[in-house]
N, C-alpha and C positions, 0 to 999 in steps of 0.2 A: 424482321423480315420473314415472310411466309414461307414455310417449308413446301418444296414441291411434292407432288403425288408420289414420285419415285422414293423420296426420303421416307414417307409414311409406309409405303409398301415394304420397303427394305427394313424398317423398323419392326414392322409386325411380322414378317417373315423370320427375321433374326431372333425375335423374342419367342416366337412360336417354336423355332427349332430349339432353342436353349431349354424352354420349359418342357417340351416333349421329352427331350433327353433326360432331364431331370426326373419326370414322371416315370419313364422306363426304369431309370436307376433305382428310384425309390420302390417301385413295385417289385423289382428283383431283390432289393434289400429286405423288404417285408416278407416276401414269400421264398427267399432263398435260404441258404444254410448259414448266412452272415459271415461268408469268406472274406478274406482281406481284399480281394479283387472287387467285390460288391460294395464295400466300405470306401475304397479308392475311387470307384466310379461315381458314387453318390456325392463324394466331397467335391470332386472336380466338376461335376455337372451342376451342383448347388452354386459354385463360385461363378461359372460361366453364365447361369441364369440370372444371378444377381447383377453381374456386370452388364449384361445385355438389357436388362429392365432399367437399370439406373442410367445406363448411357442413353437409351431411348428417352427415359424421363427427362434428362438433361439435354435433350435434342442435340446430342454430340454426333457430328459428322464423322469425326476421327474415331470414335468408338465403333460406329458402323463399319468403318473401312478397315478396322482391325478384326473385329469379332465376326463379321459375316463371312468373310473367306476361311477363317479358322473354323467356325461351326460348319461351313459347307465341306471343309476337307474332313473334318471328323465324320460327318454323315457319309462321306464318299468311302472312308475307311470302313465304316460299319457296314455299308453295302457289299464291300469286298469280302468281309467276314461272312455275311450272309450267304454270299455266292459260294465260298469255301465250305460253308456248312450245308449246301444245297437246300437252303431254306428260302423260298421264293418271297414270302412275306418279309423276312429279314433283309432281302435284297432290295426288293422294289420300294419298300417305305423309305429307307434311308436315301436310296438314289433319288427319288423324287424330291425329298426334302433337300438333298445336295443340290439338285438341279435348280430348284425354286430359289435356294440361297444365293447361288452364284448368278443366276439371272437378275435377281433383285439388285445386287450390289454392282453388276455390270451396268444395268440401267441407271442406278444412281450416279455411277462414275461417269457415264457419258452425259448425263444431265448436268453434272457439275462442270465437266469440261466445256459443254456448250454455253454455259453462263458467262456473261461478259464480266471482267474484273472490276 
């Protein structure tokens, strides 16, 4: 069965979200002081990125319905941290990624609900 456009958009946004988080964690790890928090961040984002990529590769709707809201919530929390730090870039970037992730999974859920069983 052919996947709808909403599935592809959600898969791409979810994977992009996870890989971007991983990239920022790796940059922090490479240029940071190697603190425990940096290591934990890299470990967690690595696992989330692998799960998102494998789930999208397996064309799993269930994986998207679990990981997309989780990654959107993580980005929303990152935006709050950016706001508390009074850093506009660390606020807007995660907020936009969060909104895109939630919008894509909502679109996919609406499309799935509209499908006949």
